[in-house]
N, C-alpha and C positions, 0 to 999 in steps of 0.2 A: 512391546511399543504398541499406542493406539493410534499415532498418526498425529500431523499438525493440529495444535490448539488455537498456539498465541502468535501472533509476530508482533513485536514493540520496535517503536520508532523512538528516537531520543531526539527531544525537539529544545533550542533554547526558550522558544517563548511557546508555552503549554497553552495560553488563551487563542494565541492566532495559532496553532497548528489545529487545535479543537477546530475552529470554523474553517479551516479550511479542509480538513477531513470528514467534516460534517457536508460539506459541499461537494466534496469528493468522491463519496460513497454514497452521499445521499440517504444518511440514517443522521440521525440523534444519538449521543452516547448513553450508554443505559448507568454507566458509573462515569461520576464527575468529581472528581477531588484534586488537591492543591498538589499531591505526589505522583497520580495517575489518572487518566481517561480512559474508559475502556467504551469499544464500539461492539456491538453483535453483528457480522458481516455473516448472516446466513448459517449461523450455526458455528462461524471460526470468530477468533478475538483480535480486533486491532487496538492495539494498547500504545498510548501515547505517555512516556515519561520527561520530566525536565531536566534538562541537561544539569548537572551539581557540577560548579566549580568552573574550571577554565574549558572552554570550547574542545571536544573531542574531536578527533580527524573522523569523517564518515568513508568506511572501506565498501568494497564493490565485491569485495569475496563473498557474501551472502545474500542469495536473492531467492525473496518470499514471491510467490506466483500467485494473485488473486485473481480465479477464475471471470472470464465476464463471456457474453452470447456475442457480442461484437467488437472485436479489436480494434478494428481502424477507427470506429466511432468512439470508444472510450481511451484510445489513443488521444484523438484529438483535443476532446472533453478537457482532457485533466492536462494539456498543453495551456488551453485555451483557460483554465485556472491557476495558472501562475506555475505548471511543474515545466522542465526543460528535459530535451530528448538526451537520453540514455541507450536505447536501443529501439530503433524503429522496428515496426511489427514487420516481421519474418516468419516465413515458414520452416518449420523444423521435421517434417517428414508426415506424410498423409495428410489429414486435416489440421496438424496440431500446430498453433501459431504462438508466437511469444515475442513480446514486446516489453520495453521497460523504461520510467521517466526519474527524473530525480524531483522531491517536491521542494518547496523554497527552503529548505533547510540541507538539504545536498542529500538525505536519505533517496536509496534509490528503492523505486517501490514495482514489482513486476506486474505484467499482466499476462494472462494467458486462454486462449482457446483452446479449451479440449472436450470434444465432443464422446471421448471415446471413456472420461471419468467419471464417476458414479460413486456416491457416498452410500456404504454399505450398513 
């Protein structure tokens, strides 16, 4: 195993989601097609794929956490952009903090402040 590489969110409107995620992550997509939009987030992949057919239920059983330097600030910024609260910032031991929001399409986006994590 080589570690996390990609998180994909399935959305009903690829164009609307592309605009929202461009603002949320403050980066333009490097790959932009009708079937997939890809963002490079500090070496990790954030992908958007269009929903095919009927709307699919959004689960809360899998969480991907995106690293941040100031979790409270980023959490508030995403809420301002139209996300809704899923889990308010909380300490989970030592200096570790986690939070999560739901994007406008009900996908869970996790945030983590983890000063112990280093990319090797």
